C-alpha positions in Angstrom: -44.4 64.3 -65.8 -45.5 63.5 -62.3 -42.8 62.4 -59.9 -43.2 59.1 -58.1 -43.3 59.3 -54.3 -42.0 56.3 -52.3 -42.3 55.7 -48.5 -42.0 52.8 -46.2 -43.5 52.4 -42.7 -40.3 53.3 -41.1 -40.0 56.7 -42.8 -38.0 57.7 -45.9 -36.7 54.6 -47.8 -33.1 55.7 -47.3 -33.4 55.2 -43.5 -34.8 51.7 -43.9 -31.4 50.0 -43.5 -30.5 52.0 -40.4 -33.9 51.2 -38.8 -33.5 47.5 -39.6 -30.1 47.5 -37.9 -31.4 49.3 -34.8 -34.4 46.9 -34.5 -32.2 43.8 -35.0 -29.7 45.1 -32.4 -31.8 46.6 -29.7 -35.2 45.1 -30.0 -36.4 42.0 -28.1 -36.9 39.3 -30.7 -40.1 37.8 -29.3 -42.3 40.8 -28.5 -40.5 43.5 -30.6 -40.1 45.8 -27.6 -36.9 47.6 -26.7 -34.6 45.4 -24.6 -32.6 47.5 -22.1 -30.2 44.7 -21.1 -29.4 44.1 -24.8 -28.8 47.8 -25.4 -26.6 48.1 -22.3 -24.6 45.0 -23.2 -24.0 46.4 -26.7 -23.0 49.8 -25.5 -20.5 48.2 -23.1 -18.9 46.5 -26.1 -18.4 49.9 -27.8 -17.4 51.9 -24.8 -15.0 49.3 -23.3 -12.5 49.5 -26.2 -12.7 53.3 -26.2 -11.6 53.4 -22.5 -9.0 50.8 -23.1 -7.4 52.7 -26.0 -7.4 55.9 -23.9 -5.7 54.1 -20.9 -3.1 52.5 -23.2 -2.2 55.9 -24.7 -2.1 57.5 -21.2 0.3 54.8 -20.0 2.5 55.1 -23.1 2.7 58.8 -22.8 3.3 58.9 -19.0 6.8 59.7 -17.8 6.7 56.8 -15.4 5.0 53.4 -15.7 4.1 51.9 -12.3 3.3 48.3 -12.1 -0.4 49.0 -11.6 -0.7 50.6 -15.0 1.1 47.7 -16.6 -1.3 45.3 -14.8 -4.2 47.4 -16.0 -3.2 47.0 -19.6 -2.1 43.4 -19.5 -4.8 41.8 -17.2 -7.7 44.1 -16.2 -8.6 45.5 -19.6 -8.6 42.1 -21.4 -10.6 40.5 -18.6 -13.2 43.4 -18.8 -13.5 43.1 -22.6 -13.9 39.3 -22.4 -16.5 39.6 -19.6 -18.4 42.2 -21.6 -18.5 39.9 -24.6 -19.8 37.0 -22.4 -22.5 39.2 -21.0 -23.6 40.1 -24.5 -23.7 36.4 -25.5 -25.8 35.7 -22.3 -28.3 38.3 -23.4 -28.5 36.9 -26.9 -29.0 33.3 -25.6 -31.5 34.3 -22.9 -33.1 37.7 -23.8 -35.4 39.5 -21.5 -35.4 40.5 -17.8 -32.7 38.9 -15.6 -31.9 40.3 -12.2 -28.7 38.1 -11.7 -27.4 39.3 -15.1 -28.0 43.0 -14.1 -26.2 42.4 -10.9 -23.2 40.8 -12.7 -23.1 43.7 -15.2 -23.1 46.4 -12.4 -20.5 44.5 -10.4 -18.3 44.3 -13.5 -18.6 48.0 -14.4 -18.1 49.4 -10.9 -15.3 47.0 -10.0 -13.4 47.9 -13.2 -13.8 51.6 -12.7 -12.9 51.4 -9.0 -9.6 49.6 -9.8 -8.8 52.1 -12.6 -9.3 55.1 -10.3 -7.6 53.5 -7.4 -4.4 52.3 -9.1 -3.7 55.3 -11.4 -3.2 59.0 -11.1 -4.8 62.1 -12.8 -4.8 60.4 -16.2 -7.7 58.3 -15.0 -9.9 61.3 -14.2 -12.0 61.0 -17.4 -13.1 57.6 -16.1 -15.3 59.5 -13.7 -17.4 60.5 -16.6 -18.2 56.8 -17.2 -19.0 56.4 -13.4 -21.7 59.1 -13.8 -22.8 57.7 -17.2 -23.2 54.1 -15.9 -25.0 55.3 -12.7 -27.6 57.5 -14.6 -27.9 54.9 -17.4 -28.8 52.1 -15.0 -31.5 54.3 -13.4 -33.0 55.3 -16.8 -33.0 51.8 -18.0 -34.3 50.0 -15.0 -36.0 52.6 -12.8 -35.6 54.6 -9.6 -34.8 51.7 -7.3 -31.9 50.6 -9.5 -30.8 54.2 -9.6 -30.5 54.3 -5.8 -28.4 51.1 -5.8 -26.2 52.4 -8.6 -25.6 55.6 -6.8 -24.5 53.7 -3.7 -22.1 51.7 -6.0 -20.8 55.0 -7.4 -20.1 56.3 -3.9 -18.3 53.1 -3.1 -16.2 53.4 -6.2 -15.1 57.0 -5.3 -14.5 56.0 -1.7 -12.3 53.1 -2.8 -10.3 55.4 -5.0 -9.8 57.9 -2.2 -8.8 55.3 0.3 -6.2 53.5 -1.9 -4.8 56.3 -4.0 -2.5 59.0 -2.6 -3.3 61.3 -5.5 -7.0 61.5 -4.7 -6.2 62.0 -1.0 -4.1 65.0 -1.9 -6.9 66.6 -3.8 -9.7 66.9 -1.2 -11.7 69.6 -3.0 -11.6 67.7 -6.3 -12.8 64.6 -4.5 -15.6 66.6 -2.8 -16.7 68.0 -6.1 -16.9 64.5 -7.6 -18.9 63.2 -4.6 -21.3 66.1 -4.8 -21.8 65.7 -8.6 -22.3 62.0 -8.1 -25.1 62.8 -5.5 -26.8 65.8 -7.2 -27.1 64.4 -10.8 -28.7 61.1 -9.8 -30.9 62.8 -7.3 -32.3 65.1 -10.0 -32.7 62.1 -12.4 -34.5 60.2 -9.5 -37.0 63.1 -9.2 -37.6 63.1 -13.0 -38.0 59.3 -13.1 -40.5 59.4 -10.2 -42.6 62.0 -12.1 -42.4 60.0 -15.3 -43.4 56.8 -13.4 -46.5 58.6 -11.9 -47.4 60.0 -15.3 -47.0 56.5 -16.8 -49.2 55.0 -14.1 -51.9 57.6 -14.8 -51.7 56.9 -18.5 -51.9 53.1 -18.0 -55.0 53.6 -15.8 -56.6 55.7 -18.5 -55.7 53.1 -21.1 -57.1 50.3 -19.1 -60.3 52.3 -18.5 -60.5 53.0 -22.3 -60.0 49.3 -23.0 -62.8 48.3 -20.6 -65.1 50.9 -22.2 -64.3 49.8 -25.7 -64.7 46.1 -24.8 -68.2 46.8 -23.3 -69.1 49.2 -26.1 -68.0 46.8 -28.8 -70.2 44.1 -27.3 -73.2 46.4 -27.1 -72.7 47.7 -30.6 -72.0 44.4 -32.2 -75.4 43.0 -31.3 -77.6 45.6 -33.1 -75.3 45.7 -36.1 -75.4 42.0 -36.3 -79.2 41.9 -36.1 -79.5 44.6 -38.8 -77.3 42.8 -41.2 -79.4 39.6 -40.8 -82.7 41.5 -41.2 -81.3 43.1 -44.4 -80.4 39.7 -45.8 -84.0 38.6 -45.0 -85.4 41.6 -46.8 -83.4 40.8 -49.9 -85.2 37.4 -50.2 -88.7 38.9 -49.4 -89.8 39.4 -53.0 -89.5 43.2 -52.8 -90.2 45.4 -55.8 -87.4 47.1 -57.8 -87.5 50.4 -55.8 -87.7 48.6 -52.5 -84.7 46.4 -53.4 -82.7 49.6 -54.3 -83.5 51.0 -50.9 -82.4 47.8 -49.2 -79.1 48.0 -51.1 -78.5 51.5 -50.0 -79.2 50.5 -46.4 -76.8 47.6 -46.7 -74.2 49.9 -48.2 -74.5 52.3 -45.3 -74.3 49.4 -42.8 -71.2 48.1 -44.4 -69.6 51.5 -44.1 -70.5 51.6 -40.4 -69.1 48.1 -39.9 -65.8 49.0 -41.5 -65.5 52.1 -39.3 -66.4 49.9 -36.3 -63.8 47.3 -37.1 -61.1 49.9 -37.6 -61.7 51.3 -34.1 -61.8 47.9 -32.6 -58.6 46.8 -34.4 -56.6 49.8 -33.2 -57.9 49.3 -29.7 -56.9 45.6 -29.7 -53.4 46.5 -31.0 -53.1 49.2 -28.3 -53.9 46.6 -25.6 -50.9 44.4 -26.7 -53.0 41.2 -26.6 -52.4 40.4 -30.3 -49.9 37.6 -30.7 -49.0 36.2 -34.2 -49.7 32.5 -34.8 -47.8 31.5 -37.9 -48.9 28.6 -40.1 -48.6 27.4 -43.7 -50.9 29.5 -45.9 -51.8 29.1 -49.6 -51.4 32.7 -51.0 -53.7 32.0 -53.9 -56.6 30.9 -51.7 -56.1 33.8 -49.3 -56.2 36.4 -52.1 -59.1 34.8 -53.8 -61.1 34.9 -50.6 -60.3 38.6 -50.2 -61.5 39.2 -53.8 -64.7 37.4 -53.1 -65.2 39.2 -49.8 -64.8 42.6 -51.5 -66.9 41.8 -54.6 -70.0 43.6 -53.3 -68.1 46.7 -52.2 -66.3 46.7 -55.6 -69.6 46.6 -57.4 -70.9 49.5 -55.4 -67.8 51.5 -56.2 -67.8 50.4 -59.8 -64.3 49.1 -59.4 -62.8 46.1 -61.2 -60.6 43.9 -59.0 -58.1 41.7 -61.0 -56.1 39.0 -59.3 -52.9 37.5 -60.7 -52.8 33.8 -59.8 -50.2 32.8 -57.2 -49.2 29.2 -56.3 -46.8 30.0 -53.5 -47.2 29.0 -49.9 -46.0 31.2 -47.0 -45.7 30.9 -43.2 -47.6 33.7 -41.6 -50.6 34.5 -39.3 -53.2 34.4 -42.1 -55.8 36.3 -40.0 -53.4 39.2 -39.4 -52.2 39.2 -43.0 -55.8 39.1 -44.2 -56.5 42.2 -42.0 -53.5 44.0 -43.5 -54.6 43.3 -47.1 -58.2 44.1 -46.4 -57.4 47.5 -45.0 -55.3 48.3 -48.1 -58.1 47.1 -50.5 -60.6 49.1 -48.5 -58.5 52.2 -49.0 -58.2 51.5 -52.7 -62.0 51.1 -53.1 -62.6 54.4 -51.3 -60.0 56.5 -53.2 -60.3 54.8 -56.6 -64.0 54.7 -57.5 -64.8 53.8 -61.1 -61.2 52.5 -61.4 -59.3 49.3 -61.3 -57.4 47.3 -58.6 -54.7 44.8 -59.4 -53.4 42.3 -56.8 -50.3 40.3 -57.5 -47.2 38.7 -56.0 -43.4 38.9 -56.7 -40.4 37.1 -55.3 -37.6 39.3 -54.1 -34.4 38.1 -52.3 -36.0 34.8 -51.5 -39.1 36.4 -49.9 -42.6 36.9 -51.3 -44.0 40.4 -51.8 -47.8 41.0 -52.2 -48.6 44.2 -54.2 -51.9 46.0 -54.5 -52.2 48.6 -57.3 -55.0 51.0 -57.8 -55.8 53.7 -60.5 -56.8 56.3 -58.0 -55.8 60.0 -57.9 -52.5 59.2 -56.2 -51.1 60.8 -53.1 -49.4 64.2 -53.3 -45.8 64.1 -52.2 -46.5 66.5 -49.3 -48.7 63.9 -47.6 -46.5 60.8 -48.1 -44.5 61.2 -44.9 -47.7 61.1 -42.8 -50.0 58.5 -44.4 -49.2 55.9 -41.7 -50.0 58.3 -38.8 -53.1 57.7 -36.7 -56.2 59.6 -37.9 -54.4 61.2 -40.8 -56.4 61.6 -44.0 -55.1 62.8 -47.3 -57.3 65.8 -48.1 -56.9 68.8 -50.5 -59.1 71.8 -50.7 -62.4 71.0 -52.4 -61.9 67.2 -52.1 -65.1 65.1 -51.7 -65.8 63.6 -48.3 -64.3 60.1 -47.7 -65.7 57.7 -45.2 -63.4 56.5 -42.3 -61.3 58.1 -39.7 -57.8 57.6 -41.0 -56.8 54.4 -39.3 -56.5 52.0 -42.2 -52.8 52.4 -42.9 -52.0 52.9 -39.2 -53.4 49.4 -38.6 -51.5 48.1 -41.6 -48.3 49.6 -40.2 -48.8 48.2 -36.7 -49.6 44.7 -37.9 -46.7 44.7 -40.4 -44.3 45.5 -37.5 -46.0 42.8 -35.3 -45.4 40.2 -38.0 -41.8 41.3 -38.8 -42.7 42.3 -42.3 -42.2 45.5 -44.3 -44.7 47.8 -46.0 -43.7 50.2 -48.8 -46.0 52.7 -50.5 -45.4 54.1 -54.0 -47.7 56.8 -55.5 -47.8 58.9 -58.6 -50.1 61.8 -58.4 -52.8 61.5 -61.1 -52.0 57.9 -61.9 -52.4 55.7 -58.8 -50.9 54.1 -55.8 -49.1 50.8 -55.0 -48.8 49.3 -51.5 -46.3 46.4 -51.2 -46.3 44.0 -48.2 -42.8 42.3 -48.2 -40.7 40.0 -46.2 -43.1 37.0 -46.3 -41.3 33.7 -45.8 -41.9 31.2 -48.7 -42.3 27.6 -47.7 -42.8 24.3 -49.5 -46.3 23.3 -50.6 -47.9 20.8 -48.2 -47.8 17.2 -49.0 -51.0 15.5 -50.1 -51.5 14.0 -46.6 -51.1 17.4 -45.0 -53.7 19.1 -47.1 -57.2 19.7 -45.9 -59.4 16.7 -47.1 -62.7 18.2 -46.1 -65.7 17.2 -48.1 -66.8 19.3 -51.0 -68.9 22.4 -50.5 -72.5 21.2 -50.0 -75.3 22.1 -52.3 -77.3 25.3 -51.6 -80.2 23.2 -50.3 -78.1 21.4 -47.7 -79.8 23.4 -44.9 -83.3 22.3 -45.8 -85.0 20.4 -43.0 -82.0 20.8 -40.6 -83.2 21.1 -37.0 -81.4 24.0 -35.2 -81.5 24.9 -31.6 -80.8 28.7 -31.5 -80.0 30.3 -28.1 -79.4 34.0 -27.7 -80.3 36.3 -24.8 -80.7 39.3 -27.1 -84.2 39.3 -28.5 -83.4 41.3 -31.7 -80.5 39.0 -32.6 -82.6 35.9 -31.8 -85.4 37.0 -34.0 -83.2 38.1 -36.9 -81.1 34.9 -36.8 -84.3 32.7 -36.6 -85.9 34.5 -39.5 -82.7 34.0 -41.6 -82.4 30.3 -40.7 -86.1 29.7 -41.6 -85.6 31.3 -45.0 -82.7 28.8 -45.6 -85.1 25.9 -44.8 -84.1 25.2 -41.3 -86.5 24.0 -38.5 -85.7 26.4 -35.7 -86.2 26.2 -32.0 -85.4 29.7 -30.8 -84.7 30.1 -27.1 -83.5 33.1 -25.0 -81.9 30.7 -22.5 -80.7 27.1 -22.6 -83.9 24.9 -22.4 -84.1 22.7 -19.2 -84.8 19.6 -21.4 -83.3 20.2 -24.9 -85.0 18.4 -27.8 -83.0 16.4 -30.2 -81.5 18.6 -32.9 -79.0 18.5 -35.8 -76.9 21.5 -34.6 -76.7 24.2 -31.9 -76.1 27.9 -32.5 -75.6 29.8 -29.4 -74.4 33.2 -28.1 -71.6 32.9 -25.5 -72.8 35.0 -22.5 -76.4 33.8 -21.9 -77.1 35.4 -18.5 -77.7 33.7 -15.1 -74.0 32.7 -15.1 -74.6 30.4 -18.1 -72.4 30.4 -21.2 -72.6 28.9 -24.7 -70.1 26.2 -23.6 -72.6 25.2 -20.8 -75.4 25.1 -23.4 -73.5 22.9 -25.8 -72.5 20.5 -23.1 -76.1 20.3 -21.8 -77.5 19.5 -25.3 -74.8 16.9 -26.0 -75.4 15.2 -22.7 -79.2 15.2 -23.2 -79.2 13.7 -26.7 -76.1 11.5 -26.0 -74.5 12.6 -29.2 -71.8 15.0 -30.2 -74.1 17.5 -31.9 -72.3 20.0 -34.2 -72.3 23.5 -32.6 -71.5 27.1 -33.5 -70.8 30.0 -31.1 -71.5 33.6 -32.2 -70.2 36.1 -29.8 -69.7 39.9 -29.3 -66.7 39.3 -27.1 -63.1 38.6 -27.7 -62.7 35.4 -29.7 -59.6 34.2 -27.9 -61.4 34.5 -24.5 -64.3 32.4 -25.8 -62.1 29.7 -27.3 -60.2 29.4 -24.0 -63.4 28.5 -22.3 -64.6 25.9 -24.9 -63.6 22.3 -24.2 -64.0 21.4 -27.9 -61.4 23.1 -30.2 -63.5 22.0 -33.3 -66.4 24.3 -32.4 -66.4 27.3 -34.8 -66.5 30.7 -33.2 -67.8 33.7 -35.2 -67.4 37.3 -34.0 -70.4 39.5 -34.4 -71.4 41.1 -36.7 -71.4 38.1 -38.9 -72.0 38.3 -42.6 -74.9 36.1 -43.7 -72.7 34.5 -46.4 -70.1 33.6 -43.8 -72.7 32.2 -41.5 -74.3 30.1 -44.2 -70.9 28.7 -45.2 -70.1 27.6 -41.7 -73.6 26.1 -41.2 -73.4 24.2 -44.5 -70.2 22.6 -43.2 -71.8 21.7 -39.9 -74.9 20.3 -41.6 -72.6 18.1 -43.8 -70.7 17.0 -40.7 -74.0 16.1 -38.9 -75.1 14.1 -42.0 -71.8 12.2 -42.0 -72.1 11.5 -38.3 -75.6 10.1 -38.7 -74.5 7.9 -41.6 -71.7 6.5 -39.5 -74.1 5.8 -36.6 -76.5 4.0 -39.0 -73.8 1.8 -40.4 -72.7 0.9 -36.9 -76.3 -0.1 -36.0 
């Protein structure tokens, strides 16, 4: 019997609880990055009581108990512990970078250590280890400049102890050793930090250059891929013979593989840039999964795979675009590795959360590979395996997005039987009230585009010709322009690229048309650039933005909705007149 292998994105399942505790304790709650002030405040809560216990034992075991030691136990230690707790609460209430808070923390630490060293004898010598620890720790957490300031504070602490304590004045060589250690160790750390900073700056420059290159390359690659997909859709409706239709299907299949590879590279680049911010909203799980099933129906047919969906009536609060990307990558993996098999998509409730599970009847993953399946560019391959398309980024993207959304991913696999990927931690919410639900009109009939006048503007000739040919086959009356026309004719909708040359954008084109016809003409923007950037420059949030390459079915769906909106708009105007 084959043994089932289980792994989650954080490593072996038994470490999951520890990782969750570390993330909850040390990670910034908003952007999921390590919060150094939070970590320092927490370490102070742990180290403070340790020092306090040591000093209490040292006092109790001392042959004499001067008033300074009694004051240390009765007043200074309680004040330090209370102040440490208040600092920690300050971090919890206002997480992130705060220079005043850092200054207060350093003042508290060095003042407490200076008093302890000044008012006690040799029993306080271990406190010097904390002087060095706090100094180096501040430098590692906050950088070389903070390290210099912390080193000055450490010198001031030792100087105070030497000035106010007869014991330290009687041990000049010991004090000199402490001063030298307090100078040499931070100096070496300063050199290392400076080198790390320079290496980090070089890496950041390289990353920025890579992002610029990928941004430009993605725009240049999107255009021809978009045009090819539209031309292929036109060929399908061109009355070809059986053999020619098969050739078109093979071309489309290859193009879809290229598009999946292209999207994977762009997704990982976008995640590396740190620009992806989750935008949670109420989502119907059933509708989301059904849309995914429909989206993958053609790929499933090519792979001879049956996709079965278990109905789900739950609603969740999540960024539906990012969750859809996660599930799409898992489904794509299943289609690649389980040809001639079956895929089952369903949901479960666990501990008050929703879990979406995707099962496939593929060959399963050997246990030796399980620990690395979430690594970048890692592919499960055994000697003699057939070539699989892709570069090994699917589960990496899943892992990154799961962490970004604060969810969990667990992979279970039985070699020879199949694999299950479970996306958990989804917050279940109440179904929307009737007045909150989308009351958009029903999906229009297939002939809704017939006779619709479309102004099409795109500065790329191939994309312009391909889109115009597609629209004409759908029955549209198309005015195709490479630039916004000086005097736009009346039209029922505008379809435009965003960057049109001569410092003109799609937003300018839409505004020009609407001003010319004195009507709020429905519009659509198709762009090869970042969707967020385009939306930020549009003054109308209702304008749909599609990122190239656009699937013909997706384009037609949006255009049908715009055509229906245009018809409703005209009916309202006729009633008013």
